[in-house]
N, C-alpha and C positions, 0 to 999 in steps of 0.2 A: 285067344287074347290078344291084343293089339302090340304092334312092335313097338309103341312108345310106352307101355305096361310093362313089358320085357325090359325095355332099357333103363327105367325106371329101377326094376326089382333087382336088375345086374348093377345096378349103382350104389344100391342102399349093401346086396353083398358084397362087393368092392370094399367101399367104404369100413365095414365088418373087419376083411381079410386086413386094411392097412391098418385098425386100429391095434390087434390082433400083431400082428409081425414085429416081433421084435417084446410082445409081451412077457414081463417073466409074473401075473398070474391075471386069470381070469376068475370071475365068484356070480352067478347063478343064483337068482335070489328070485320069491313069489315076491310081488311087490302091490297085492292085494291091499287092499284097505285104507289105503293111505289118503290124507287130503292131498291139496294140492299145494298147499302151505309147507305142509309138514316133507313133500317131496322135493321143492325146492330148498328145504332146510341143508336137505341130506343130501341135493345135490350139489348145493354151495359148497359143503364139507370134504365131498368129493373130489371137487373141482381144484378144493384148495389145496389138498393133496396132491396133485400131478394125476389123477385116475378119473377116466373116462365111464363116463355112465350112460348106456340106453336103454329104449325099450326099443324093441324091436320085433317083426315075428317071427314065431319060430321057424317056419320054414325057412324063411332066411335065414336065421341064425344056424341054423342043421348046412344047408348048403356052404356057408361062408366057414364052418367049422370044420367041414370033411375034409379028412385027409392030412389034419394037422394036428399039433398034439394036445388040441382043446376039443377033437374029437369025442373024447369021452361025455363032456357036457349035452352031446345027443341026445343021450337018455333022459335028463333032466327038463328038456323042452317040452314040458310041457303041462299047459293052463298057461296063464299071468307070467310073463321071468322077464326078468328086465338084467343086464351082464353088467358088470363094474368088472374095468380091466386097468390094469396099470405096468408101466415100461419099468419104474424106478424103484418100488418099493413092494417086493412079492407077496408080505401080509397085510397092507395098508388097505385095498379093498375089506376084507373078510374086518379084518380091526373098526373100520371107520363105517364099515353095515350092520356090523353089533351093537356098535353105541345107539345106531339110530335105531335098530331090532327093540333093541331097550328102552331109548327114551320114548319110544311113539307106543309099543306095545304091540306092535303091527310089523307083516313080513315074517317072514324066515327064509334061512337059506336054502337050498337044492343042492347046490353043487358047486365044484369048484377045482379049477387047476393050479397047483403052482408049483413053480420051477418045470413045471414038466411032469408033475404027480398028481394023478387024480384024487381029488376027494370026493366021499360022500356026505350029507348033512352035517353028520358028528364031525365027521373028520375037519373041515370047515370050521365049525364053532369051534374046537381044537388050535385051527392055526390065530381063528380070529384072539384068543389071547396072548398070543405072543406077542412080548411088546417089540415098537421099533425098532429099530437098530438105532438111534440117538438113545435109546431109554436105555438101552444095551448096555451102547460104549458107556454108557452116563455110568451106571451101575458097576460097571468093568472096573473106569477107572477111578471110582469112589473107594471100590474094594482094594484098589493099588496103593491111593493115597494112605487110607487110615492107617497100615502098620507102619508108612513112613513117618505120618504125621501123627502117631505115637512116640514112635523112634524119636521124632527131632525133639519132643515135649521132654521124655523124659532124660536128654545128652543137659537140653534147660534148663531143668532140674534139679540135677547133680551137680551142672556147671555154678548155678546159683547157691545150692546149697554149699558149694568148696569156696565160696566166694562171701559165702556168709559167714562160713566156721574159720575162712583164713583173716576175713578182718576183726572178728572176736578178740583172740590175744591179745591184737594191739589196740584196740579201745579200753581194755583193763587196767591195761599198762600203761595207758597216758595218762590215766589221772591221779600218779600214786605221785604225793606232795610232803 
């Protein structure tokens, strides 16, 4: 192997390591069967969520993850493999890839590491069903606001009833001629 080829391979390994440095999660998929248009659409949705997605040689990925928390992914790196990496949202790669898998009815999960924990195919599918942080916060805030809203409406109804009840006798007394 030429010195130039070694440098190119090392550059790819360093690129993968850099993407994984500080990452909250990495998900490996089998991407076979997707068309260029489908792959581009999937890449766009991943990019919008600030997720790095790449297709690399399995041997280079294995060398890049060696000795890291992502090392358990090595056993999944057989056949066509792509990796999605997120530094900001631990469940986003699995969620977005799941939507693409469902939409195109192609590809499949191989495995993933989320917040330092290795998950096989079934585990990553479960992770993919977890709502985003924003969705969870919205649901939480909605559940907090619901009882408060009901309480405020109840108080308003009581106040309206008292006001109507207080005005009624005065209105009846007024037409006395």
